[in-house]
N, C-alpha and C positions, 0 to 999 in steps of 0.2 A: 442461510442468508444468501442475496448473490447482488452481485455486479453486473450494471448493464449500462452500454451508452448506446442508445439507440436499439435496434434489433439484436444488438452483439452482448452476449452471456461473456462477460470476462472473466468473473470468479463465482465460486458457488461453493460453499462451508456450512456446515453447522455454526449457530452462533456461538458456540461454546468454545468454537475453535479458534474463534475472531480474537481480538486484542481490541481496545478499545481506549483510545490517548486522545485527549483535547479536540472530543466532539467526532474526532474521525476512526471509523471502523478499519484496521487493519485484517487484511486476509493472509492465512498462511500460503506462501509460496507454492505448495502441492496442490493448494487450490487455484492457481490461476490458467486458464484455458491455454492450449499451446498456440503461440503464435500472437498474438494479440497484442502482445507489449514487446516494444524497441525500445533501446537505450537510447536515451536524450543528452545532450551535450548540456544542459543547462545545469550549472552548479549551485548549490544551495549547503549551506551550512548552518543547524541549528545550534544554539550556545549550550542545551544540555543533552539534546539527545545524537549529536553529531554530523557528518556528512551525509547527504543526502543523495538518492541517484534516482534521477527523475525519468519518465518512461514516457513514450507518445504511443497513446492506446487508439489500437485502429487507424491508423492516420491521424488521428487528434491530439494534437502537440500537449504535452508536458500535462496529460490527464491522471499520472499516477505517480509515485513516488515511495520509496524503501528506504530504510539505512541497512545497509548489509553490515555494517560494524559500527552498532550504536556503543556508546560509552559504558561502560561497566557502571557506572551510578545513575543511567539512565534505563539500565534493565531492572536495578535494585528498585527503581524508585516507578517505575510501571509494573512490576512485582513479578514478571516474565520475561522470557527472552524473546524480543520482537524482531530479532535479527534478520532481512531478510523479508519480512512482512511486508505486503503492498497496501497502500492508501490511495484514495479518489478524490478526486477532485468533485466540487460539487456539481459539474455537469454529469457525472456518471449517478445515476440511480442505483441507491441502494435498498436494498426489498427483503422484506422478513418471509 
C-alpha cells in the first residue's frame, strides 16, 4: 500500500505490514520516505492510545500522527505493537 499527498509518495509497504486502527492505516516507521515528515508542535492525547506525535507532511501541517509509546493496554487491544507507526489525515491518499 502507498500513502501519497499530491505527487509525493510518503510511505509504501505491504498491507500485511500495516496496522488498521479505527479506520486508519498505520504504516511502519521503516516504510516512511526520508525527509517527508517534520515533527509538529501540535499536542494530542488519546484516552486509550496515549500521547500522539503529529507531523507536517511535505509542508502540509499536521497531516500525519504516531503514538511513539502507546499504552500497554492499547497494544493489547490492537493485538500488535504499533509504537512509532504513522497514520495519515484524509487529505493523504491511501492506495493499494
